[in-house]
C-alpha angles and dihedrals in degrees: 000000000000115000115226117209116222114190111204122199120200141149122273090243133120096248094054091041089052091049095049098037095106093050095042094049102038095250094142131040112256101186113210093348121099116196126206122183129222114192118205138140115279096251091055090049090049090054093046090051090058086064094043092237100149131050092220127015143162111244138173113260086236090059092047088070088070097044102062096115094055109026143043126202117254113227091230130058104047124150107219125188103216104187089334138062144128114356139208108223132179143161087253123047097237119199111244091247088065096056095093089058098055136072114245127197109220131189096230140324094246095053120109087233090064092044091053091047089056090049089052090052090050087054103042102023109028113197094014122117128221113252100218148150126199113245126173106270094239093055098050097090091050096050091049092046092055093045101250088127132026092227142357135221104222133197135174120021094346085084088071100036108039094101089061087070096051095259129140132218113251095177139339105224092201091058091045092051094047092050090048099046109014088236134105118253112253104214107171143355142180119258132194129208113254095216089073088077132237097284095052091043090054093045094050091045090055092047093050091052090048089053092053091047090050091053093049091048093046096037101159093046092050091043092053088056092045091052089074086071098040108111114204093348132120121212093271094053092042090052090052092049093048089049090055094057107023108058142098090315088057093054090055135346090225122197094299094048092049090049088052092054091049093047093049094050092042091053090047091053092048089051091051093244093115111041100213135033113266122231100203113219123195127188107251 
């Protein structure tokens, strides 16, 4: 039997580590597929996906809009902001009307966080542009704390730790989006390269779901593994963070989650952020 190598890209964060624990540590049988894992920040993975470098990778839903020719969305593995999401934080609690006048550190222009920030601007400051600079996501809290930027757009565990650095919440974009649309905010998903063929795409999709199920059913074991990637978090906080982004949404988007992806990308197209309409394609 020929072994097929599947390179998987994901972020070095506790939620992704939890999700991929079973695949990374041989906890489930994978047949003739051999998985290797490449850990990089989400913006780097977004850029690599544009070149089709990895068979499977985590990407921002924003980035997915530019990957339609090469990748399809897997039904499992999404990170959904359900009444929470990326945040703008600052030393001063700026009113939203002031946002066009301040410099914001952002984790990447292809992140869904940045897309949602631009949608917020279109809503509260029509015609105004975001003054931003890209900063590695795990440095944003620090550069805001020392005053290099007026505010920061934070993702990952910074959502739970920003107050430890004397920062205040300006707005939670996940809450804003939910109030605007009635839908959760689809932040990231896993995509698979279409040139693998339908059978391999279906097999890998099943194995990814089995890995997530294994983590949820062996929570403490998977959490212990995930703790290796938990910056500035104890086990209680890491467990809370994992619970935010590995849950029922992660097992399958479902009809509401798929509607949320379509709505986000439709709104981005209407706002001129994404140049063409997006025909969202999921692996069956």
